[in-house]
C-alpha atoms as one frame of an Amber mdcrd trajectory, in Angstrom:
protein
  21.401  15.932  12.668  18.503  13.967  13.174  14.936  15.463  11.966  12.825
  15.291  15.092   9.730  14.745  13.386  10.264  12.098  11.534  11.965  10.043
  14.028   8.792  10.878  16.534   6.296  10.397  13.601   8.564   7.052  12.924
   8.541   6.480  16.987   4.641   6.661  16.470   3.783   4.172  13.292   6.290
   1.207  15.824   3.601   1.635  18.774   0.712   1.980  16.586   0.535  -0.882
  14.633   1.142  -3.954  17.299  -1.103  -2.129  19.536  -3.970  -2.515  16.778
  -3.092  -6.121  15.729  -3.693  -7.294  19.590  -6.488  -4.938  20.277  -9.007
  -7.605  18.854  -7.211 -10.677  21.013  -7.285  -8.440  24.243 -11.124  -7.532
  23.377 -12.008 -11.256  23.516 -10.709 -12.261  26.096 -12.415  -9.750  27.953
 -15.750 -10.670  27.164 -17.068 -12.991  29.699 -17.623 -16.535  28.487 -21.413
 -18.128  29.280 -20.945 -20.836  27.188 -23.798 -23.788  29.033 -22.011 -26.795
  27.041 -19.202 -28.400  25.580 -20.122 -28.032  22.499 -20.205 -24.831  22.701
 -17.032 -24.398  24.568 -14.831 -26.256  22.112 -16.010 -24.240  19.388 -15.292
 -20.847  21.075 -11.673 -22.145  22.028 -11.642 -22.969  18.294 -11.980 -19.743
  17.526 -10.154 -17.976  19.913  -7.593 -20.614  19.262  -7.542 -19.025  15.800
  -7.775 -15.566  15.890  -4.677 -16.698  18.922  -2.653 -18.108  15.932  -3.623
 -15.373  13.760  -2.722 -12.413  16.330   0.399 -14.463  16.761   1.836 -14.880
  12.654   0.358 -10.929  12.298   2.959 -10.151  14.913   5.547 -11.822  13.967
   5.178 -10.707  10.585   5.651  -7.269  11.331   8.025  -7.810  13.637  10.254
  -9.127  10.246   9.479  -6.297   8.498  10.682  -3.764  10.915  13.837  -5.480
  11.268  14.092  -5.840   7.160  13.427  -2.079   7.564  17.405  -0.769   7.380
  18.323  -2.731   4.514  14.851  -2.621   2.327  13.156   0.998   3.922   9.664
  -0.420   1.093   9.369  -2.849   4.257   8.757  -0.556   7.368   6.748   1.255
   5.447   4.514  -1.422   5.047   4.797  -2.073   8.485   3.428   1.793   8.895
   0.605   0.701   7.880   0.382  -2.905   9.523  -2.467  -1.667  11.236  -5.304
  -1.917   8.768  -5.033  -5.343   9.750  -7.025  -4.914  12.418  -9.890  -4.582
  10.660  -9.844  -8.412   9.023  -9.015  -9.530  12.944 -12.146  -7.332  14.055
 -14.756  -8.674  11.255 -13.177 -11.893   9.920 -12.352 -13.641  13.528 -13.032
 -11.198  17.155 -16.482 -10.981  16.725 -16.978 -14.812  15.905 -15.117 -15.450
  18.406 -17.089 -13.136  20.769 -20.178 -14.414  19.482 -19.092 -17.827  20.863
 -18.063 -16.891  24.088 -21.535 -15.339  24.769 -23.883 -16.587  22.809 -27.087
 -14.137  23.708 -24.724 -11.327  22.218 -25.005 -13.070  18.812 -28.689 -13.705
  19.181 -27.894 -17.533  19.513 -29.710 -18.506  22.072 -33.028 -18.365  20.693
 -35.789 -19.408  22.291 -38.018 -22.179  21.635 -40.600 -19.830  19.892 -37.792
 -18.772  17.548 -36.974 -22.107  16.992 -39.561 -23.290  16.577 -40.247 -20.595
  13.087 -42.443 -18.492  15.249 -41.434 -15.046  14.931 -42.051 -10.662  13.591
 -40.568  -8.381  12.265 -40.657  -5.353  10.160 -42.230  -5.103   7.014 -40.744
  -1.143   6.666 -38.959  -0.762   3.629 -35.938   0.888   5.740 -34.336   1.773
   1.900 -36.244   4.521   1.923 -36.109   5.931   5.723 -32.067   6.546   4.901
 -30.865   9.673   7.034 -28.873  10.136   4.420 -30.808  11.819   1.817 -30.042
  13.234  -2.218 -28.617  16.060  -1.510 -26.052  15.186   0.714 -24.538  13.130
  -1.517 -23.620  16.278  -3.161 -21.081  16.859  -0.134 -18.506  13.719  -0.701
 -19.194  14.303  -4.167 -17.217  17.954  -3.557 -14.666  16.486  -1.855 -13.723
  13.423  -4.509 -14.004  16.767  -6.928 -12.319  18.968  -5.090  -9.504  17.577
  -4.162  -9.143  15.064  -6.903  -8.747  19.166  -8.600  -5.921  20.217  -6.534
  -3.739  17.755  -6.827  -3.794  17.517 -10.642  -3.882  21.109 -10.628  -0.061
  20.676  -9.414   0.631  18.760 -12.770   0.066  22.645 -14.194   2.899  23.427
 -12.469   6.652  22.656 -13.768   8.951  20.462 -11.782  11.053  22.448 -10.026
  14.936  20.828  -9.273  14.090  20.895  -5.566  16.691  22.360  -2.450  18.636
  18.633  -2.503  19.757  18.166  -6.102  22.121  15.741  -4.559  25.971  16.831
  -3.092  27.517  13.814  -4.266  26.286  13.424  -7.904  28.499  13.692 -10.353
  26.520  15.642 -12.693  24.486  18.169 -10.687  22.041  19.491 -13.823  21.715
  15.620 -14.520  20.914  15.196 -10.402  18.152  17.657 -10.647  16.611  16.677
 -13.227  16.021  13.486 -12.325  14.706  14.878  -9.070  11.746  17.294 -11.456
  11.615  13.992 -12.996  11.368  12.003 -10.307   8.529  15.066  -8.746   6.478
  14.537 -11.611   5.953  10.592 -11.421   4.621  11.093  -7.621   2.822  13.613
  -8.428   1.712  11.130 -11.606   0.336   8.155  -9.192  -0.149  10.579  -6.338
  -3.362  11.148  -8.915  -4.048   7.895  -9.831  -4.480   6.302  -6.281  -6.817
   9.401  -5.356  -8.244   9.101  -8.561  -9.015   6.054  -8.500  -9.576   4.874
  -4.871 -11.622   6.773  -3.467 -13.864   7.438  -7.056 -14.238   3.517  -6.439
 -14.882   3.911  -2.686 -18.246   6.399  -3.878 -18.887   3.882  -6.205 -19.866
   1.953  -4.016 -20.399   4.210  -0.932 -24.136   3.693  -1.850 -24.550  -0.182
  -2.123 -22.969  -0.408   1.088 -25.861   1.808   2.701 -28.718  -0.307   1.503
 -27.127  -3.250   1.987 -26.480  -2.193   5.756 -30.016  -1.136   5.648 -30.933
  -3.998   4.499 -29.531  -5.911   7.048 -31.914  -8.784   9.143 -33.437  -7.088
  12.342 -35.979 -10.586  14.098 -37.931  -8.470  16.618 -38.536 -12.490  18.163
 -41.868 -14.354  18.945 -43.867 -11.344  20.428 -42.828  -8.255  18.370 -41.600
  -5.856  20.615 -41.631  -1.814  19.459 -38.733  -1.365  21.757 -36.997  -3.255
  19.704 -37.569  -1.737  16.512 -36.991   1.278  18.171 -33.415  -0.340  19.378
 -32.893  -0.990  15.971 -34.130   1.798  14.413 -31.614   4.245  16.214 -28.493
   1.971  16.131 -29.375   1.329  11.882 -29.021   5.085  11.651 -25.405   5.580
  13.718 -23.671   3.138  11.193 -25.619   4.109   7.987 -24.010   7.999   8.999
 -21.019   6.900  10.285 -20.429   5.176   8.057 -21.400   8.030   5.128 -19.634
  10.418   7.285 -16.019   7.854   7.864 -15.119   6.400   4.467 -17.576   9.059
   2.385 -16.203  12.308   3.003 -13.851  12.311   6.381 -11.027   9.463   4.812
 -10.692  11.552   1.583 -10.349  14.651   2.807  -7.715  13.768   4.767  -6.171
  11.102   2.373  -6.501  14.342   0.192  -5.382  17.397   2.210  -2.091  14.802
   2.952  -1.805  14.326  -0.359  -1.937  17.645  -1.864   0.048  19.231   0.985
   3.216  16.935  -0.142   2.461  18.105  -3.561   2.294  21.816  -3.867   4.731
  21.468  -0.268   7.687  19.125  -0.791  10.295  20.504   1.299   8.407  20.352
   4.726   8.036  16.545   3.432   9.250  15.677   7.499   6.970  17.694   8.765
   3.725  16.636   6.598   5.228  13.061   7.334   4.294  13.219  11.397   0.738
  15.408  10.649   0.275  11.733   7.713   0.790   9.158  10.822  -0.477  10.767
  12.927  -3.661  11.501  11.072  -3.659   7.551  10.186  -3.601   6.859  13.789
  -6.062   8.795  14.822  -8.467   7.320  11.857  -8.235   4.188  12.090  -8.223
   4.201  16.379 -11.371   5.944  15.296 -12.489   3.030  12.526 -11.280   1.065
  15.536 -13.960   2.640  17.963 -16.739   3.013  15.638 -16.605  -0.733  14.733
 -16.328  -1.874  17.858 -19.299   0.140  19.872 -21.371  -0.544  17.096 -20.702
  -4.290  17.325 -21.442  -4.246  21.132 -25.013  -2.305  20.251 -26.213  -4.901
  17.692 -25.133  -7.648  20.876 -27.022  -6.059  23.296 -29.724  -5.933  20.920
 -29.108  -9.592  20.662 -29.137 -10.515  24.405 -32.084  -8.534  24.774 -34.266
  -9.418  22.290 -33.394 -13.654  23.803 -34.740 -11.628  27.148 -37.999 -10.959
  25.874 -38.418 -14.206  23.614 -37.322 -16.030  27.189 -40.780 -17.998  28.279
């Protein structure tokens, strides 16, 4: 009899991945096309074509992986996590396409005074105004060390043979030893992946926050306190979202999932369902956050263009 948890998790990921892949294209198509000349229309059309072709190609590869999944389980595993292509599609192709379709969203509709080099900018050192304090960095460090320790501690305990050593094995004792060896290998892999990936992420996070803080924020030709305040609020959201999402929430979810799988392997199908749902929710949350920040930035650029209009 099939495991209901496993079946539901597979169906969830089967639907989730293609939805995430087509979302950037759908969003770009919904953006009003406000190009005013032939060159702009050609540029917008070419970028939309590139986004469309990339989306179709990724969907075709995903479908091929799903079809191969019946013979090669690894292919289905890759297909389940195919949704991560949302981020390259969004930032690499959809955002430029949106900017081409609606120049105001990218701030490309510069006024004559800006084109002549007459613009103002804030001279405040924004790196010193980061909403992430030094004390706050203790939280992601503690999370990383906590779950790394929980995963590492599993290696101090013996790896039992498990409940299902294999009914068809010619040598049940050897099958039990093989099962224990497989569990130990899975532990070593989880320890290496979590320690390496999130250790690197934690090391690179301060630089990522600095890049966000120092991103160009032109105030236009006349300068505007309102624009400066909008930039400040939007910058604060992006920095805090990146800090809490990448530095705290993501390591907690992956660390908790890995710890449960290693310490309670007999509930593997349940943890698989939890991982599928958790990964889906994280992907949706990341996508919503990225889209929302892009829209807010575009609205600021549009407001700047209108305020600087003669």
